[in-house]
C-alpha positions in Angstrom: -22.1 -11.9 38.8 -20.7 -11.9 42.4 -19.4 -9.5 44.9 -15.7 -9.7 45.6 -15.4 -8.6 49.3 -11.6 -8.6 49.2 -11.5 -5.9 46.5 -14.9 -4.4 47.4 -16.2 -4.7 43.8 -18.7 -6.6 41.7 -17.2 -9.2 39.3 -18.8 -10.7 36.2 -17.1 -13.4 34.2 -17.7 -15.4 30.9 -16.3 -18.8 30.2 -14.7 -19.2 26.7 -14.0 -22.9 26.9 -10.6 -24.5 27.7 -7.1 -24.2 26.4 -4.8 -26.9 25.2 -4.0 -27.9 28.8 -7.7 -28.2 29.5 -7.6 -25.1 31.7 -10.7 -23.0 31.8 -10.5 -19.7 29.8 -12.4 -16.9 31.5 -12.7 -13.2 30.8 -13.9 -11.0 33.7 -15.1 -7.4 34.2 -15.3 -5.6 37.5 -16.6 -2.3 39.0 -17.6 -1.1 42.5 -21.0 0.0 41.1 -23.3 -3.0 40.3 -25.0 -1.3 37.4 -21.7 -0.4 35.7 -20.3 -3.9 36.3 -23.5 -5.4 34.8 -23.3 -3.1 31.8 -19.6 -4.2 31.3 -20.7 -7.8 31.5 -23.4 -7.3 28.9 -20.9 -5.7 26.6 -18.5 -8.6 27.1 -21.3 -11.1 26.3 -22.2 -9.1 23.2 -18.6 -9.3 21.9 -18.5 -13.0 22.6 -21.7 -13.6 20.7 -20.5 -11.4 17.8 -17.3 -13.4 17.5 -15.0 -10.5 18.4 -11.7 -10.9 20.2 -12.5 -10.4 23.9 -8.9 -10.2 24.9 -7.5 -6.9 26.1 -3.9 -7.1 25.1 -4.2 -6.2 21.4 -2.5 -2.8 21.1 -2.6 -0.1 18.4 0.9 -1.3 17.5 -0.4 -4.8 16.9 -3.2 -3.4 14.7 -0.7 -1.3 12.7 1.5 -4.3 12.1 -1.4 -6.4 10.9 -2.5 -3.6 8.6 1.1 -3.2 7.2 1.1 -6.9 6.4 -2.3 -6.6 4.7 -1.1 -3.5 2.8 1.6 -5.6 1.1 -1.0 -7.4 -0.9 -3.0 -4.3 -1.8 -3.4 -2.9 -5.4 -2.1 0.5 -4.3 0.8 2.0 -6.2 4.2 1.2 -4.7 4.9 4.8 -3.8 1.6 5.1 -1.9 2.3 1.9 0.0 5.7 3.2 1.1 4.2 6.5 2.2 1.5 4.8 4.3 4.2 2.5 5.8 6.2 5.5 6.8 3.2 7.2 8.4 2.4 4.0 10.4 6.0 3.5 11.6 6.9 7.2 12.3 3.6 8.5 13.7 1.1 5.9 14.7 3.3 3.4 16.5 5.4 5.9 18.4 2.4 8.0 19.3 -0.3 5.5 20.1 1.4 2.0 19.8 1.4 1.1 23.5 -2.3 1.8 24.0 -4.6 -1.2 24.0 -6.9 -0.9 21.1 -10.0 -1.4 23.1 -9.0 1.3 25.6 -8.2 3.8 22.8 -10.6 6.8 23.0 -11.4 9.6 20.6 -9.8 11.9 23.2 -6.5 9.9 22.9 -6.6 10.3 19.1 -7.3 14.1 19.4 -4.4 14.6 21.8 -2.1 12.6 19.4 -3.2 14.8 16.5 -2.6 17.9 18.5 1.1 17.0 18.8 1.4 17.4 15.1 0.1 20.9 14.7 3.4 22.6 15.2 5.3 20.6 12.6 2.8 19.5 10.0 0.4 21.2 7.6 -3.3 20.5 7.9 -3.4 18.2 4.9 -0.6 16.1 6.3 -2.4 15.8 9.7 -5.5 14.7 7.8 -3.5 12.1 6.0 -2.2 10.6 9.3 -5.7 10.6 10.8 -7.0 8.8 7.6 -4.2 6.2 8.0 -5.2 5.5 11.6 -8.8 5.1 10.6 -7.7 2.5 8.0 -5.6 0.6 10.6 -8.6 0.4 13.1 -11.0 -0.4 10.3 -9.0 -3.6 9.5 -8.9 -4.4 13.2 -12.7 -4.1 13.2 -13.0 -6.4 10.3 -10.9 -9.0 12.1 -13.0 -8.7 15.3 -10.5 -7.0 17.5 -12.6 -3.9 18.3 -16.2 -2.9 18.0 -16.0 0.9 17.2 -13.6 3.0 15.2 -12.9 5.8 17.6 -10.8 7.6 15.0 -13.9 8.2 12.9 -15.2 10.6 15.6 -12.0 12.7 15.6 -11.4 15.8 13.5 -8.0 16.9 12.2 -6.9 20.2 13.8 -5.4 23.0 11.8 -1.7 22.6 11.3 1.0 24.9 10.0 0.5 26.8 6.8 1.6 24.6 3.9 3.8 26.2 1.2 1.6 27.2 -1.7 2.6 26.0 -5.1 4.4 28.6 -7.2 5.5 29.0 -10.8 8.7 29.9 -12.6 8.7 33.2 -14.5 9.6 32.9 -18.2 13.2 34.0 -17.4 13.5 31.5 -14.6 12.0 28.8 -17.0 14.7 29.5 -19.5 17.4 29.6 -16.8 16.4 26.2 -15.5 16.5 24.7 -19.0 20.0 26.2 -19.7 21.3 25.0 -16.4 20.1 21.4 -17.1 21.8 21.2 -20.6 24.2 18.3 -20.6 22.5 16.6 -17.7 20.2 13.6 -17.9 17.2 15.6 -16.6 17.3 18.1 -19.4 14.9 16.2 -21.7 12.5 15.5 -18.8 12.4 19.2 -17.9 11.9 20.3 -21.5 8.9 18.0 -21.8 7.3 18.9 -18.4 7.9 22.6 -18.6 6.7 23.0 -22.1 3.7 20.5 -22.2 2.4 20.5 -18.6 2.7 16.7 -18.4 2.5 15.6 -14.7 5.6 14.1 -13.1 3.8 10.8 -12.6 2.9 10.8 -16.3 6.3 11.7 -17.5 8.3 9.1 -15.6 6.5 6.1 -17.2 6.3 7.7 -20.7 7.4 5.1 -23.3 8.9 5.7 -26.8 6.0 3.8 -28.2 3.8 6.6 -27.1 6.2 9.4 -28.2 6.0 10.4 -31.9 8.7 12.9 -32.8 7.7 13.2 -36.5 4.3 13.8 -38.1 2.5 10.5 -38.4 -0.4 9.0 -40.4 -1.9 5.6 -40.2 -0.4 4.8 -36.8 -2.4 3.0 -34.2 -2.8 5.5 -31.3 -3.1 4.6 -27.7 -6.9 5.3 -28.0 -7.2 2.4 -30.4 -7.8 4.5 -33.5 -5.7 4.6 -36.7 -5.7 8.3 -37.7 -6.2 8.9 -41.4 -4.8 12.4 -41.2 -1.3 13.7 -40.6 -0.8 14.3 -36.9 1.9 16.6 -35.6 4.7 15.3 -33.4 3.1 14.4 -30.1 3.0 12.3 -26.9 0.1 10.1 -25.9 -0.3 10.7 -22.2 -2.3 7.6 -21.3 -0.4 6.2 -18.4 1.1 7.1 -15.0 2.8 5.5 -12.1 -0.4 5.4 -10.1 -2.0 2.1 -9.1 -3.0 0.1 -12.2 -1.0 2.5 -14.4 -4.0 4.7 -15.0 -3.9 8.5 -15.3 -5.3 10.6 -12.5 -8.7 10.8 -14.1 -10.2 9.5 -17.4 -10.0 13.1 -18.8 -6.3 13.1 -18.0 -5.8 10.8 -21.0 -4.9 13.1 -23.8 -2.6 13.5 -26.8 -0.4 16.6 -26.6 1.4 18.1 -29.6 5.1 18.8 -29.0 6.8 22.3 -29.4 9.8 22.3 -31.7 12.3 22.7 -28.8 10.9 19.5 -27.2 11.0 17.6 -30.4 14.7 18.5 -31.0 15.6 17.8 -27.3 13.9 14.4 -27.3 15.4 13.4 -30.6 18.9 14.2 -29.2 18.0 12.5 -26.0 17.1 9.3 -27.8 20.3 9.2 -29.7 22.4 9.8 -26.5 20.3 7.3 -24.6 21.2 4.6 -27.0 24.9 5.5 -27.1 25.3 5.7 -23.3 23.5 2.4 -22.8 25.6 0.7 -25.5 28.8 2.0 -23.9 27.8 0.5 -20.5 26.6 -2.8 -21.9 23.0 -2.1 -21.1 20.0 -2.7 -23.3 20.3 -0.2 -26.2 17.8 -1.5 -28.7 14.0 -1.6 -28.3 14.3 0.7 -25.2 10.9 1.1 -23.7 11.0 4.1 -21.4 12.0 7.6 -22.4 13.3 8.5 -19.0 14.1 5.0 -17.8 16.8 3.6 -15.5 19.7 1.4 -16.6 17.3 -1.6 -16.2 14.8 0.1 -18.5 12.2 0.8 -15.8 10.5 4.1 -14.8 12.9 6.4 -12.9 12.1 6.8 -9.2 10.5 10.0 -8.0 13.3 10.7 -5.5 16.0 10.6 -8.3 14.0 13.1 -10.3 13.6 15.3 -7.2 17.3 15.3 -6.5 18.3 16.0 -10.1 15.7 18.7 -10.3 16.8 20.5 -7.2 20.4 20.4 -8.3 19.5 22.1 -11.6 17.5 24.7 -9.8 20.5 25.6 -7.6 22.7 25.8 -10.7 20.2 28.2 -12.3 20.7 30.5 -9.3 17.4 29.9 -7.6 16.7 28.9 -4.0 16.5 25.2 -3.3 12.8 25.2 -2.5 11.2 24.1 -5.7 9.5 20.7 -6.5 9.1 18.9 -9.8 5.4 19.2 -9.7 5.8 23.0 -10.1 6.9 22.6 -13.7 3.1 22.1 -14.3 2.3 25.3 -12.5 5.0 27.1 -14.6 3.5 25.8 -17.8 0.1 27.1 -16.8 1.4 30.5 -15.8 3.4 31.0 -19.0 0.5 30.0 -21.3 -1.8 32.3 -19.3 0.6 35.2 -19.6 0.8 34.6 -23.4 -2.9 34.9 -23.6 -4.0 31.3 -24.1 -7.7 30.8 -23.4 -8.4 28.9 -20.2 -10.3 26.3 -22.1 -7.1 25.5 -24.1 -5.1 25.3 -20.8 -7.6 23.0 -19.2 -7.5 20.6 -22.2 -3.7 20.6 -22.2 -3.6 19.9 -18.5 -6.1 17.1 -18.8 -8.8 18.7 -16.6 -12.4 17.7 -17.0 -13.5 21.3 -16.8 -12.2 24.8 -16.5 -13.5 24.8 -12.9 -10.6 22.5 -11.8 -8.1 24.7 -13.7 -9.4 27.9 -12.0 -9.5 26.3 -8.6 -6.1 24.5 -8.5 -4.1 26.9 -10.6 -5.7 30.2 -9.6 -2.4 31.7 -8.6 -0.9 30.9 -12.0 -3.7 32.2 -14.2 -3.5 35.7 -15.5 -5.3 37.9 -12.9 -6.7 40.3 -15.6 -7.9 39.0 -18.9 -6.8 41.7 -21.3 -7.1 40.0 -24.7 -10.6 41.3 -25.4 -9.7 44.9 -24.5 -6.5 44.8 -26.5 -8.4 43.5 -29.6 -11.2 46.1 -29.3 -8.7 48.9 -28.8 -7.6 48.3 -32.4 -11.1 49.3 -33.6 -12.4 51.6 -30.8 -9.3 53.6 -29.8 -9.2 57.1 -28.3 -9.6 58.6 -31.7 -13.1 57.1 -31.9 -14.2 59.5 -29.1 -12.4 62.5 -30.5 -12.8 62.4 -34.2 -11.1 65.2 -36.1 
């Protein structure tokens, strides 16, 4: 530690050896206050001893780029990886990229988050903060920074997100009619009338789709059933990482309504004809809603086709494919189905999840009990003749 009279400050330096040209590599700290300069020097020595990068040119953009390269080898689903890439390139790099990672403060992160409050919902802001935390965490693991300042920041409240909604029975029927003759009709019939999630429907295979009652067939659960099973789909896969469903309870076997059976039967015949006409694989087709290459259809293609059908049905273009599941819940509830049955069909571990997530779609007043008892204890019971 020495006093630099020219700049009127205390300077402390650490030698890091020599470079390829045998020139001494030094890192220095400085401050006009001796105690502060000494504290900075102690921190620098601590970083050297811990094997951390003591350079000061590594930026948030550098950290994001390293994280994106690391992300390419992760086990996350492809769609999740693309979403995280988009967040890093559209939000983190433009907003914080030029900041040197060691100089980044919690206040910098909070100011960055505040710029999102006018355009993003709270959940979206949280997702971007979570992504930044993952970027810095990798930089920590590689010795570029000591602390993850993003861990100390809280996501502010953003705009009000659009709550999920459900089709009425008339709208449900209108959407199905509008989709007739279009590739998405069979997909909508299945999701609207069984509650299967979009990420479960897209990778559904014909091997797991049984359009006739079956006996003695090996099920996805590994059991050969000795009783006749009605036509059903075995919902055991999704497009999530590893191909697993959202939760273990989500693995379920769902019986098919007659309309879905007829629609899927017709869809399979037309699928084979269309693929044969175009010279595509037409035998041993794997995916029910597959592409020309017999791979699961992309989510964006489903969204585009779904919104086009919604417009043809005379509805506003503000619906999402995931709301077919809300519609299924709402219609079953209106028809008096017990919440336990709805929870099983949705693949929920308990009715608590069903009540919490689909509270807007569940029948607000349960009238089944009153309607049943009215048949026995009507008004005549109080006023006998």
